[in-house]
C-alpha positions as CSV (number, residue, x, y, z in Angstrom):
1,X,114.4,76.8,109.2
2,X,112.3,73.8,110.8
3,X,113.0,70.9,108.4
4,X,113.6,68.3,111.2
5,X,109.9,68.8,112.5
6,X,108.6,69.0,108.9
7,X,110.6,65.8,107.6
8,X,107.5,63.5,107.1
9,X,105.4,66.2,105.5
10,X,108.1,67.6,103.2
11,X,108.2,65.0,100.8
12,X,104.2,65.2,100.0
13,X,104.2,69.0,100.2
14,X,107.5,70.3,98.6
15,X,106.2,70.0,95.1
16,X,108.4,72.8,93.6
17,X,111.4,71.2,95.4
18,X,110.9,68.0,94.0
19,X,110.4,69.6,90.7
20,X,113.7,71.7,90.8
21,X,115.7,68.4,91.9
22,X,114.4,66.7,88.5
23,X,115.0,69.3,86.3
24,X,118.9,70.1,87.9
25,X,119.5,66.4,87.6
26,X,118.2,66.4,84.1
27,X,120.4,69.2,82.8
28,X,123.4,68.2,84.7
29,X,123.4,64.6,82.8
30,X,122.2,65.7,79.5
31,X,125.1,68.5,79.5
32,X,128.0,66.7,81.3
33,X,126.9,63.0,81.1
34,X,125.8,60.3,84.1
35,X,129.7,59.3,84.9
36,X,131.2,60.9,88.0
37,X,133.9,59.3,90.4
38,X,132.9,61.3,93.4
39,X,129.5,62.9,94.3
40,X,128.7,65.4,97.1
41,X,125.2,66.3,97.5
42,X,125.0,69.2,100.1
43,X,121.8,69.5,101.9
44,X,120.2,66.3,100.9
45,X,117.4,66.7,103.6
46,X,114.5,63.7,102.5
47,X,116.4,63.1,99.2
48,X,114.8,64.4,96.3
49,X,117.5,65.1,94.6
50,X,119.5,61.9,96.3
51,X,117.1,59.6,94.8
52,X,118.0,61.1,91.1
53,X,121.4,60.4,91.7
54,X,121.3,56.8,93.2
55,X,118.9,56.1,90.3
56,X,120.6,57.8,87.6
57,X,124.2,58.3,88.1
58,X,127.2,56.1,87.7
59,X,129.8,56.8,90.5
60,X,132.2,55.2,92.9
61,X,131.8,57.3,95.8
62,X,128.5,59.1,97.2
63,X,129.0,61.7,99.8
64,X,126.1,63.5,101.5
65,X,125.7,66.3,103.9
66,X,122.8,67.8,105.8
67,X,122.5,69.8,109.0
68,X,120.0,67.1,110.2
69,X,120.4,63.3,110.5
70,X,120.3,61.5,107.1
71,X,116.7,61.4,106.2
72,X,117.4,60.0,102.6
73,X,117.2,56.6,103.2
74,X,120.3,56.0,100.9
75,X,123.4,54.4,102.3
76,X,126.5,56.9,101.3
77,X,129.9,56.1,101.6
78,X,130.2,59.2,104.0
79,X,127.6,61.6,105.6
80,X,128.6,64.7,106.8
81,X,126.4,66.1,109.2
82,X,126.6,70.1,110.1
83,X,126.9,73.7,108.5
84,X,128.6,73.1,105.1
85,X,130.7,76.3,106.0
86,X,132.0,75.0,109.3
87,X,132.7,70.9,109.1
88,X,135.9,69.9,107.9
89,X,136.2,67.9,104.3
90,X,139.1,65.9,103.4
91,X,137.7,64.8,100.1
92,X,137.7,66.7,96.6
93,X,135.1,66.0,94.3
94,X,134.0,65.5,90.7
95,X,130.1,66.4,91.3
96,X,129.1,68.7,93.9
97,X,125.2,69.1,93.5
98,X,122.5,70.7,95.5
99,X,118.6,71.4,95.4
100,X,117.1,74.2,97.3
101,X,119.6,74.9,100.1
102,X,121.9,77.5,99.2
103,X,119.5,80.7,99.9
104,X,119.6,79.4,103.7
105,X,123.7,79.9,103.8
106,X,124.1,83.6,104.5
107,X,127.9,84.1,103.6
108,X,127.6,83.2,100.0
109,X,131.1,84.2,99.5
110,X,132.7,81.6,102.1
111,X,130.4,79.2,100.5
112,X,131.4,79.6,96.6
113,X,135.1,80.0,98.0
114,X,135.2,76.6,99.9
115,X,133.1,74.7,97.3
116,X,135.6,76.0,94.4
117,X,138.5,74.5,97.0
118,X,136.3,71.1,97.2
119,X,135.8,70.8,93.7
120,X,138.6,69.0,91.3
121,X,139.9,71.2,88.5
122,X,137.5,69.6,85.7
123,X,134.7,69.0,88.3
124,X,131.0,70.4,88.0
125,X,129.2,72.5,90.5
126,X,125.5,72.3,90.1
127,X,123.0,73.9,92.2
128,X,119.5,75.7,92.7
129,X,118.1,78.1,94.8
130,X,115.8,80.9,94.7
131,X,115.4,84.6,93.2
132,X,114.3,87.9,94.5
133,X,110.3,87.2,93.2
134,X,110.3,84.0,95.6
135,X,107.1,84.1,97.8
136,X,107.1,87.8,96.5
137,X,103.5,88.2,97.8
138,X,104.5,87.5,101.6
139,X,107.1,90.1,101.3
140,X,104.7,92.7,99.4
141,X,102.2,92.3,102.6
142,X,104.4,91.8,105.6
143,X,107.9,93.6,104.4
144,X,109.6,90.4,105.6
145,X,111.5,87.9,103.8
146,X,114.7,86.1,103.0
147,X,117.2,88.3,101.4
148,X,118.2,86.9,97.8
149,X,121.1,88.0,96.3
150,X,122.3,88.2,92.7
151,X,124.9,85.8,92.6
152,X,126.7,86.2,89.1
153,X,129.2,88.6,90.4
154,X,130.1,86.5,93.1
155,X,130.4,83.6,91.2
156,X,132.6,85.1,88.9
157,X,134.7,86.3,91.9
158,X,135.5,83.2,93.4
159,X,136.7,81.9,90.2
160,X,133.8,80.0,88.5
161,X,132.1,80.2,85.4
162,X,128.3,79.6,84.6
163,X,128.2,77.0,81.9
164,X,124.1,76.9,82.4
165,X,121.5,79.0,84.2
166,X,117.7,79.3,83.8
167,X,115.2,80.7,85.9
168,X,111.5,80.2,86.2
169,X,108.5,81.7,88.0
170,X,106.0,78.8,89.5
171,X,103.0,80.0,90.8
172,X,100.9,77.5,93.3
173,X,97.1,78.2,93.7
174,X,95.5,77.4,97.2
175,X,92.0,77.9,98.5
176,X,92.9,80.4,101.4
177,X,95.6,82.2,102.9
178,X,95.6,79.6,105.6
179,X,96.3,76.8,103.2
180,X,99.0,78.6,102.0
181,X,100.3,79.2,105.6
182,X,100.0,75.7,106.1
183,X,101.8,74.6,102.8
184,X,104.9,76.6,104.2
185,X,105.1,75.4,107.7
186,X,104.7,71.7,106.0
187,X,107.8,72.2,104.2
188,X,109.4,73.6,106.9
189,X,110.3,76.9,105.9
190,X,110.4,79.4,108.5
191,X,108.8,82.9,107.3
192,X,107.0,85.9,109.0
193,X,104.4,84.0,107.4
194,X,104.1,81.1,110.1
195,X,105.3,82.9,113.2
196,X,103.1,83.6,116.0
197,X,100.2,85.7,114.8
198,X,97.9,87.9,116.8
199,X,94.4,87.8,115.5
200,X,94.5,91.1,114.5
201,X,97.4,91.2,112.4
202,X,96.4,87.7,110.8
203,X,93.2,89.2,109.6
204,X,94.9,92.3,108.8
205,X,97.5,90.1,106.5
206,X,94.8,87.9,105.2
207,X,92.6,90.8,104.0
208,X,95.3,92.5,102.1
209,X,96.8,89.2,100.4
210,X,93.2,88.0,99.2
211,X,92.9,91.9,97.9
212,X,96.3,91.8,96.0
213,X,96.7,88.3,95.0
214,X,93.7,86.1,94.4
215,X,91.5,85.5,91.3
216,X,89.6,83.0,90.0
217,X,92.1,80.0,90.2
218,X,92.5,80.7,93.9
219,X,95.0,82.4,96.4
220,X,98.4,82.3,94.9
221,X,102.4,81.9,95.8
222,X,104.9,82.2,93.4
223,X,108.4,80.3,93.6
224,X,111.3,81.6,91.7
225,X,113.5,78.8,91.0
226,X,117.1,79.5,89.6
227,X,119.3,76.7,88.0
228,X,122.9,76.8,87.8
229,X,125.9,74.6,86.7
230,X,129.3,76.1,87.2
231,X,132.7,74.9,86.5
232,X,136.2,76.6,87.5
233,X,137.6,79.3,85.0
């Protein structure tokens, strides 16, 4: 991840993440209302989801978390800086919510165990992440990519029940392979696609990409958003 360097370009280029934040918020409010006493957002980034929370929720306390500084522009009651797995939190929350952040956390078992303890008994955990088809084109060509886990058994194991689940495939089209790599870099994502290339490796990668994943619409890149809303079982 390189979100600090990309903070100024993220909001313009992270169109899928923005759409995910809006959809997650809408499904949460439509199904569970817009009134929560204490709200905790994990991985707030530049504030796509924070904007929705501040504009659309009625709450008494708002807490934000990110590994970087608070770039959201919001003034929370408290900002927890650091890795969610490592920071000490002395609150319990009615709503824990997160957009496009959990895929970066390797120890999902520890994550959900901690969130279970942080959530009030009648609270809601709502989050988005990405499924196995995310950036599938890059993985097919390079053989590298994030490991996307099946979360269903883990969710049940840690004591949650799934109240809402949905997944989508979103394909963006670009004018070239280079534009795809620029898009990824501008959203702060570190993958094998924006590492240091040799010219020969890049040309080979580009040739294979164009051969398999381009058509009259352009050169494609697939996102695989997943939406979860959980409660304690």
